[in-house]
PyMOL Python script that loads the backbone (N, CA, C, O; Angstrom):
from pymol import cmd

cmd.read_pdbstr("""\
ATOM      1  N   UNK A   1      16.100 -22.990   9.501  1.00  0.00           N
ATOM      2  CA  UNK A   1      17.081 -21.828   9.615  1.00  0.00           C
ATOM      3  C   UNK A   1      16.931 -21.199   8.365  1.00  0.00           C
ATOM      4  O   UNK A   1      17.005 -21.699   7.242  1.00  0.00           O
ATOM      5  N   UNK A   2      16.668 -19.812   8.771  1.00  0.00           N
ATOM      6  CA  UNK A   2      16.412 -18.794   7.814  1.00  0.00           C
ATOM      7  C   UNK A   2      17.913 -18.023   7.195  1.00  0.00           C
ATOM      8  O   UNK A   2      18.714 -17.546   7.998  1.00  0.00           O
ATOM      9  N   UNK A   3      18.094 -17.988   6.118  1.00  0.00           N
ATOM     10  CA  UNK A   3      19.498 -17.231   5.508  1.00  0.00           C
ATOM     11  C   UNK A   3      19.195 -15.877   5.861  1.00  0.00           C
ATOM     12  O   UNK A   3      18.104 -15.467   6.257  1.00  0.00           O
ATOM     13  N   UNK A   4      20.434 -15.091   5.656  1.00  0.00           N
ATOM     14  CA  UNK A   4      20.061 -13.478   5.695  1.00  0.00           C
ATOM     15  C   UNK A   4      19.199 -12.858   4.717  1.00  0.00           C
ATOM     16  O   UNK A   4      18.418 -11.945   4.985  1.00  0.00           O
ATOM     17  N   UNK A   5      19.354 -13.361   3.604  1.00  0.00           N
ATOM     18  CA  UNK A   5      18.657 -12.889   2.493  1.00  0.00           C
ATOM     19  C   UNK A   5      17.183 -13.111   2.751  1.00  0.00           C
ATOM     20  O   UNK A   5      16.462 -12.122   2.617  1.00  0.00           O
ATOM     21  N   UNK A   6      16.708 -14.084   3.047  1.00  0.00           N
ATOM     22  CA  UNK A   6      15.425 -14.625   3.675  1.00  0.00           C
ATOM     23  C   UNK A   6      14.751 -13.567   4.765  1.00  0.00           C
ATOM     24  O   UNK A   6      13.616 -13.096   4.697  1.00  0.00           O
ATOM     25  N   UNK A   7      15.712 -13.329   5.749  1.00  0.00           N
ATOM     26  CA  UNK A   7      15.291 -12.383   6.792  1.00  0.00           C
ATOM     27  C   UNK A   7      15.224 -10.961   6.490  1.00  0.00           C
ATOM     28  O   UNK A   7      14.540 -10.181   7.151  1.00  0.00           O
ATOM     29  N   UNK A   8      16.069 -10.561   5.301  1.00  0.00           N
ATOM     30  CA  UNK A   8      15.865  -9.280   4.712  1.00  0.00           C
ATOM     31  C   UNK A   8      14.459  -9.081   3.999  1.00  0.00           C
ATOM     32  O   UNK A   8      13.732  -8.100   4.155  1.00  0.00           O
ATOM     33  N   UNK A   9      14.201 -10.184   3.187  1.00  0.00           N
ATOM     34  CA  UNK A   9      12.953 -10.243   2.561  1.00  0.00           C
ATOM     35  C   UNK A   9      11.646 -10.139   3.345  1.00  0.00           C
ATOM     36  O   UNK A   9      10.723  -9.404   2.993  1.00  0.00           O
ATOM     37  N   UNK A  10      11.622 -10.934   4.449  1.00  0.00           N
ATOM     38  CA  UNK A  10      10.691 -10.828   5.360  1.00  0.00           C
ATOM     39  C   UNK A  10      10.445  -9.839   6.236  1.00  0.00           C
ATOM     40  O   UNK A  10       9.298  -9.740   6.673  1.00  0.00           O
ATOM     41  N   UNK A  11      11.494  -8.890   6.677  1.00  0.00           N
ATOM     42  CA  UNK A  11      11.451  -8.072   7.709  1.00  0.00           C
ATOM     43  C   UNK A  11      11.729  -6.547   7.055  1.00  0.00           C
ATOM     44  O   UNK A  11      11.551  -5.510   7.694  1.00  0.00           O
ATOM     45  N   UNK A  12      12.186  -6.601   5.702  1.00  0.00           N
ATOM     46  CA  UNK A  12      12.498  -5.259   5.104  1.00  0.00           C
ATOM     47  C   UNK A  12      11.584  -5.269   3.807  1.00  0.00           C
ATOM     48  O   UNK A  12      10.595  -4.551   3.664  1.00  0.00           O
ATOM     49  N   UNK A  13      12.009  -6.090   2.982  1.00  0.00           N
ATOM     50  CA  UNK A  13      11.176  -5.797   1.570  1.00  0.00           C
ATOM     51  C   UNK A  13       9.459  -6.114   1.680  1.00  0.00           C
ATOM     52  O   UNK A  13       8.568  -5.405   1.211  1.00  0.00           O
ATOM     53  N   UNK A  14       9.323  -7.215   2.338  1.00  0.00           N
ATOM     54  CA  UNK A  14       8.022  -7.640   2.379  1.00  0.00           C
ATOM     55  C   UNK A  14       6.928  -6.548   2.951  1.00  0.00           C
ATOM     56  O   UNK A  14       5.885  -6.393   2.315  1.00  0.00           O
ATOM     57  N   UNK A  15       7.150  -5.847   4.064  1.00  0.00           N
ATOM     58  CA  UNK A  15       6.554  -4.821   4.630  1.00  0.00           C
ATOM     59  C   UNK A  15       6.299  -3.695   3.878  1.00  0.00           C
ATOM     60  O   UNK A  15       5.190  -3.162   3.852  1.00  0.00           O
ATOM     61  N   UNK A  16       7.427  -3.231   3.156  1.00  0.00           N
ATOM     62  CA  UNK A  16       7.459  -2.088   2.253  1.00  0.00           C
ATOM     63  C   UNK A  16       6.459  -2.320   1.084  1.00  0.00           C
ATOM     64  O   UNK A  16       5.672  -1.482   0.646  1.00  0.00           O
ATOM     65  N   UNK A  17       6.639  -3.728   0.608  1.00  0.00           N
ATOM     66  CA  UNK A  17       5.602  -4.029  -0.604  1.00  0.00           C
ATOM     67  C   UNK A  17       4.426  -4.095  -0.313  1.00  0.00           C
ATOM     68  O   UNK A  17       3.630  -3.763  -1.191  1.00  0.00           O
ATOM     69  N   UNK A  18       3.939  -4.507   0.909  1.00  0.00           N
ATOM     70  CA  UNK A  18       2.730  -4.546   1.283  1.00  0.00           C
ATOM     71  C   UNK A  18       1.954  -3.060   1.488  1.00  0.00           C
ATOM     72  O   UNK A  18       0.749  -2.809   1.448  1.00  0.00           O
ATOM     73  N   UNK A  19       3.055  -2.214   1.713  1.00  0.00           N
ATOM     74  CA  UNK A  19       2.521  -0.881   2.080  1.00  0.00           C
ATOM     75  C   UNK A  19       2.049   0.077   0.675  1.00  0.00           C
ATOM     76  O   UNK A  19       1.091   0.837   0.535  1.00  0.00           O
ATOM     77  N   UNK A  20       3.148  -0.313  -0.272  1.00  0.00           N
ATOM     78  CA  UNK A  20       3.169  -0.011  -1.684  1.00  0.00           C
ATOM     79  C   UNK A  20       1.880  -0.360  -2.240  1.00  0.00           C
ATOM     80  O   UNK A  20       1.147   0.482  -2.760  1.00  0.00           O
ATOM     81  N   UNK A  21       1.580  -1.641  -2.135  1.00  0.00           N
ATOM     82  CA  UNK A  21       0.278  -2.146  -2.753  1.00  0.00           C
ATOM     83  C   UNK A  21      -0.818  -1.802  -2.195  1.00  0.00           C
ATOM     84  O   UNK A  21      -1.783  -1.727  -2.956  1.00  0.00           O
ATOM     85  N   UNK A  22      -1.022  -1.525  -0.912  1.00  0.00           N
ATOM     86  CA  UNK A  22      -2.144  -0.913  -0.190  1.00  0.00           C
ATOM     87  C   UNK A  22      -2.150   0.612  -0.702  1.00  0.00           C
ATOM     88  O   UNK A  22      -3.292   1.048  -0.846  1.00  0.00           O
ATOM     89  N   UNK A  23      -1.244   1.406  -0.970  1.00  0.00           N
ATOM     90  CA  UNK A  23      -1.244   2.695  -1.498  1.00  0.00           C
ATOM     91  C   UNK A  23      -1.845   2.747  -2.654  1.00  0.00           C
ATOM     92  O   UNK A  23      -2.777   3.496  -2.943  1.00  0.00           O
ATOM     93  N   UNK A  24      -1.199   1.755  -3.515  1.00  0.00           N
ATOM     94  CA  UNK A  24      -1.691   1.966  -4.985  1.00  0.00           C
ATOM     95  C   UNK A  24      -3.258   1.663  -5.184  1.00  0.00           C
ATOM     96  O   UNK A  24      -3.914   2.233  -6.055  1.00  0.00           O
ATOM     97  N   UNK A  25      -3.770   0.765  -4.345  1.00  0.00           N
ATOM     98  CA  UNK A  25      -5.176   0.168  -4.259  1.00  0.00           C
ATOM     99  C   UNK A  25      -6.066   1.394  -3.808  1.00  0.00           C
ATOM    100  O   UNK A  25      -7.189   1.533  -4.294  1.00  0.00           O
ATOM    101  N   UNK A  26      -5.518   2.364  -2.792  1.00  0.00           N
ATOM    102  CA  UNK A  26      -6.158   3.401  -2.462  1.00  0.00           C
ATOM    103  C   UNK A  26      -5.996   4.540  -3.530  1.00  0.00           C
ATOM    104  O   UNK A  26      -6.940   5.295  -3.762  1.00  0.00           O
ATOM    105  N   UNK A  27      -4.939   4.645  -4.101  1.00  0.00           N
ATOM    106  CA  UNK A  27      -4.950   5.687  -5.188  1.00  0.00           C
ATOM    107  C   UNK A  27      -5.823   5.467  -6.293  1.00  0.00           C
ATOM    108  O   UNK A  27      -6.363   6.412  -6.868  1.00  0.00           O
ATOM    109  N   UNK A  28      -6.017   4.119  -6.669  1.00  0.00           N
ATOM    110  CA  UNK A  28      -6.399   3.786  -7.701  1.00  0.00           C
ATOM    111  C   UNK A  28      -8.296   3.989  -7.550  1.00  0.00           C
ATOM    112  O   UNK A  28      -9.091   4.343  -8.421  1.00  0.00           O
ATOM    113  N   UNK A  29      -8.520   3.649  -6.264  1.00  0.00           N
ATOM    114  CA  UNK A  29     -10.021   3.908  -5.859  1.00  0.00           C
ATOM    115  C   UNK A  29     -10.252   5.175  -5.940  1.00  0.00           C
ATOM    116  O   UNK A  29     -11.246   5.501  -6.588  1.00  0.00           O
ATOM    117  N   UNK A  30      -9.455   6.199  -5.346  1.00  0.00           N
ATOM    118  CA  UNK A  30      -9.622   7.647  -5.424  1.00  0.00           C
ATOM    119  C   UNK A  30      -9.668   8.123  -6.870  1.00  0.00           C
ATOM    120  O   UNK A  30     -10.555   8.935  -7.129  1.00  0.00           O
ATOM    121  N   UNK A  31      -8.878   7.759  -7.822  1.00  0.00           N
ATOM    122  CA  UNK A  31      -8.893   8.101  -9.139  1.00  0.00           C
ATOM    123  C   UNK A  31     -10.270   7.569  -9.690  1.00  0.00           C
ATOM    124  O   UNK A  31     -10.885   8.284 -10.481  1.00  0.00           O
ATOM    125  N   UNK A  32     -10.778   6.360  -9.315  1.00  0.00           N
ATOM    126  CA  UNK A  32     -11.898   5.679 -10.155  1.00  0.00           C
ATOM    127  C   UNK A  32     -13.174   6.618  -9.773  1.00  0.00           C
ATOM    128  O   UNK A  32     -14.226   6.737 -10.401  1.00  0.00           O
ATOM    129  N   UNK A  33     -12.717   7.346  -8.376  1.00  0.00           N
ATOM    130  CA  UNK A  33     -14.071   8.239  -7.843  1.00  0.00           C
ATOM    131  C   UNK A  33     -14.114   9.388  -8.657  1.00  0.00           C
ATOM    132  O   UNK A  33     -15.063  10.156  -8.499  1.00  0.00           O
ATOM    133  N   UNK A  34     -13.245   9.644  -9.508  1.00  0.00           N
ATOM    134  CA  UNK A  34     -13.013  10.818 -10.347  1.00  0.00           C
ATOM    135  C   UNK A  34     -12.356  11.956  -9.781  1.00  0.00           C
ATOM    136  O   UNK A  34     -12.307  13.039 -10.365  1.00  0.00           O
ATOM    137  N   UNK A  35     -11.877  11.750  -8.720  1.00  0.00           N
ATOM    138  CA  UNK A  35     -10.999  12.818  -8.252  1.00  0.00           C
ATOM    139  C   UNK A  35      -9.765  13.013  -8.928  1.00  0.00           C
ATOM    140  O   UNK A  35      -9.337  14.167  -8.921  1.00  0.00           O
ATOM    141  N   UNK A  36      -9.083  12.123  -9.523  1.00  0.00           N
ATOM    142  CA  UNK A  36      -8.130  12.334 -10.510  1.00  0.00           C
ATOM    143  C   UNK A  36      -8.491  12.542 -11.727  1.00  0.00           C
ATOM    144  O   UNK A  36      -7.893  13.409 -12.365  1.00  0.00           O
ATOM    145  N   UNK A  37      -9.169  12.065 -12.115  1.00  0.00           N
ATOM    146  CA  UNK A  37     -10.009  12.521 -13.430  1.00  0.00           C
ATOM    147  C   UNK A  37     -10.222  13.745 -13.650  1.00  0.00           C
ATOM    148  O   UNK A  37      -9.784  14.387 -14.604  1.00  0.00           O
ATOM    149  N   UNK A  38     -11.048  14.216 -12.601  1.00  0.00           N
ATOM    150  CA  UNK A  38     -11.159  15.889 -12.592  1.00  0.00           C
ATOM    151  C   UNK A  38      -9.888  16.641 -12.520  1.00  0.00           C
ATOM    152  O   UNK A  38      -9.803  17.705 -13.132  1.00  0.00           O
ATOM    153  N   UNK A  39      -8.911  16.199 -11.843  1.00  0.00           N
ATOM    154  CA  UNK A  39      -7.628  16.771 -11.503  1.00  0.00           C
ATOM    155  C   UNK A  39      -6.836  16.887 -13.012  1.00  0.00           C
ATOM    156  O   UNK A  39      -6.183  17.860 -13.388  1.00  0.00           O
ATOM    157  N   UNK A  40      -7.032  15.843 -13.637  1.00  0.00           N
ATOM    158  CA  UNK A  40      -6.360  15.661 -14.907  1.00  0.00           C
ATOM    159  C   UNK A  40      -7.101  16.577 -15.937  1.00  0.00           C
ATOM    160  O   UNK A  40      -6.473  17.386 -16.619  1.00  0.00           O
ATOM    161  N   UNK A  41      -8.535  16.414 -16.031  1.00  0.00           N
ATOM    162  CA  UNK A  41      -8.987  17.501 -16.733  1.00  0.00           C
ATOM    163  C   UNK A  41      -8.665  18.895 -16.807  1.00  0.00           C
ATOM    164  O   UNK A  41      -8.310  19.618 -17.737  1.00  0.00           O
ATOM    165  N   UNK A  42      -8.934  19.136 -15.277  1.00  0.00           N
ATOM    166  CA  UNK A  42      -8.455  20.718 -15.091  1.00  0.00           C
ATOM    167  C   UNK A  42      -7.147  21.148 -15.531  1.00  0.00           C
ATOM    168  O   UNK A  42      -7.103  22.264 -16.049  1.00  0.00           O
ATOM    169  N   UNK A  43      -6.052  20.477 -15.429  1.00  0.00           N
ATOM    170  CA  UNK A  43      -4.620  20.717 -15.823  1.00  0.00           C
ATOM    171  C   UNK A  43      -4.786  20.823 -17.235  1.00  0.00           C
ATOM    172  O   UNK A  43      -4.524  21.908 -17.755  1.00  0.00           O
ATOM    173  N   UNK A  44      -5.219  19.779 -18.011  1.00  0.00           N
ATOM    174  CA  UNK A  44      -5.545  19.825 -19.341  1.00  0.00           C
ATOM    175  C   UNK A  44      -6.035  21.045 -19.983  1.00  0.00           C
ATOM    176  O   UNK A  44      -5.516  21.657 -20.916  1.00  0.00           O
ATOM    177  N   UNK A  45      -7.195  21.329 -19.295  1.00  0.00           N
ATOM    178  CA  UNK A  45      -7.716  22.732 -19.824  1.00  0.00           C
ATOM    179  C   UNK A  45      -7.099  23.960 -19.550  1.00  0.00           C
ATOM    180  O   UNK A  45      -7.421  24.937 -20.228  1.00  0.00           O
ATOM    181  N   UNK A  46      -6.137  24.079 -18.529  1.00  0.00           N
ATOM    182  CA  UNK A  46      -5.537  25.305 -18.298  1.00  0.00           C
ATOM    183  C   UNK A  46      -4.322  25.177 -19.168  1.00  0.00           C
ATOM    184  O   UNK A  46      -3.687  26.232 -19.141  1.00  0.00           O
ATOM    185  N   UNK A  47      -3.701  24.149 -20.026  1.00  0.00           N
ATOM    186  CA  UNK A  47      -2.660  24.235 -20.987  1.00  0.00           C
ATOM    187  C   UNK A  47      -3.444  24.221 -22.342  1.00  0.00           C
ATOM    188  O   UNK A  47      -2.777  24.247 -23.376  1.00  0.00           O
ATOM    189  N   UNK A  48      -4.717  24.185 -22.409  1.00  0.00           N
ATOM    190  CA  UNK A  48      -5.274  24.342 -23.959  1.00  0.00           C
ATOM    191  C   UNK A  48      -5.223  25.628 -24.388  1.00  0.00           C
ATOM    192  O   UNK A  48      -5.409  26.600 -23.656  1.00  0.00           O
ATOM    193  N   UNK A  49      -4.946  25.675 -25.695  1.00  0.00           N
ATOM    194  CA  UNK A  49      -4.897  26.868 -26.423  1.00  0.00           C
ATOM    195  C   UNK A  49      -6.067  27.119 -27.080  1.00  0.00           C
ATOM    196  O   UNK A  49      -6.504  26.226 -27.806  1.00  0.00           O
ATOM    197  N   UNK A  50      -6.808  28.390 -26.956  1.00  0.00           N
ATOM    198  CA  UNK A  50      -7.977  28.750 -27.552  1.00  0.00           C
ATOM    199  C   UNK A  50      -7.893  29.251 -29.016  1.00  0.00           C
ATOM    200  O   UNK A  50      -7.197  30.227 -29.297  1.00  0.00           O
ATOM    201  N   UNK A  51      -8.536  28.643 -29.853  1.00  0.00           N
ATOM    202  CA  UNK A  51      -8.602  28.641 -31.072  1.00  0.00           C
ATOM    203  C   UNK A  51      -9.795  29.414 -31.725  1.00  0.00           C
ATOM    204  O   UNK A  51     -10.897  28.904 -31.530  1.00  0.00           O
ATOM    205  N   UNK A  52      -9.764  30.372 -32.345  1.00  0.00           N
ATOM    206  CA  UNK A  52     -10.960  31.040 -32.877  1.00  0.00           C
ATOM    207  C   UNK A  52     -10.706  31.111 -34.211  1.00  0.00           C
ATOM    208  O   UNK A  52      -9.697  31.667 -34.646  1.00  0.00           O
ATOM    209  N   UNK A  53     -11.817  30.420 -35.140  1.00  0.00           N
ATOM    210  CA  UNK A  53     -11.626  30.640 -36.673  1.00  0.00           C
ATOM    211  C   UNK A  53     -12.478  31.667 -37.216  1.00  0.00           C
ATOM    212  O   UNK A  53     -12.428  31.941 -38.415  1.00  0.00           O
TER     213      UNK A  53
END
""", "prot")
cmd.dss("prot")
cmd.show_as("cartoon", "prot")
cmd.util.cbc("prot")
cmd.orient("prot")
């Protein structure tokens, strides 16, 4: 017999946790493929202040 908290975990929290975990794996894979790194470098370059001595 499952209590309400166990049912909530099995049918509500667990599927959401699995979706978040898979999404983080996909986002890490795309970041490691330099998509995120290139985007970060571009955003940092746009904010950089040009300094000439």
